[in-house]
N, C-alpha and C positions, 0 to 999 in steps of 0.2 A: 678443711672440712667441706664436703660437697652437699649442696642443698637442692632438692628437686621441687619444682613448683607444683601446686595443687592441680593444675590443668593437665599434667602429664604430656605437655607439648601440643595439645589440641585445644584450640580456643572454642568456647561455646558460641553457637550462632546468636547473633543479635536479635532483638525483637523484630518480628515481621511487620512491615509497614502495611497498615490496613487500607491504604489509599487505593481507589479503584484502578483497575488495569485500563490501559488505553483501549478504545473501541477498535474492533477489527476492521480491516479494509474490506469493503463489500464489492467495489467495482474497480476494474483495471481498464482504462481507456488507452488504446494504442492509436496514436494520432500523429500526423505530420505536423511538425512545428518549425516552420521556416527552413525546410529542406532536410531536416533530420527527424527520424521517427523516435518518439518518446512514449513512455508508458506513464500515465498519470494514475495515481492511486487515490481513491475516494472512499470516504465513509458512507454509510447508508444515507446520510443527510446530503450527500454529494459535496461535502467539504473536502477539498483537496488536501492530502496529508503528505504527499511525496511526488516527485517526478524524477524518473531515471531513464537511461538509455534503454530503448525497447529490446535491444539485443542482449541485455544482461541475463546471465544464467538464472538469477533469482526470478526474473519476470517470466521466463520460459517455464520455470518450475511451478509458479503460481497458476499459470493459465493452461498448463498441459492437460489435454483431454476435455477442455471446456469449449463448447461451440459458441463463438461470439455472435452478437447482434451487430449487423453492419449499419452504421449510422448512429449519430447522437444528435438528431435534429429536434427531438421532442422538447417541450417547454421545461421539463425537469432538468435539462442540461444547459439552458440559456445562461444562467449566472456562472455555472462552473466552467463553461467553455467559451465565455464571452470574448476572449482574445483570439479566437480561431474563426476562420472564414466558414461560410456555409459549405463550401466544397470540402474543406478539411474535416468538418463535422460530419458531412455526408459519407466520407470515406473511412471515418473512424471505426475501429472495432471495439465493441464494448463487451467485456467479459464480466459476468456476475459470479462472484465467489460464494461458495457455500458458507454458512455460518456455523 
């Protein structure tokens, strides 16, 4: 005897997790880091959430069409870029992403 389940082979979706989504990246800073160029991703609070090779396709996709500000020397960047020299920070390109 053949018996078929009540789900007809398709499982019902589980309960949606009401946890808040991660905050969006607001700034992409392209900066020299010891001889290689990296892209550092920051939240609005300037908390760093990721660092990747600046040549990655995903980085180019994020910053495409956005005019950067040259230099990250303002006090708002002091803590976030504390490991970088004044020269590196001065040459950095800061991209502000839309929300």
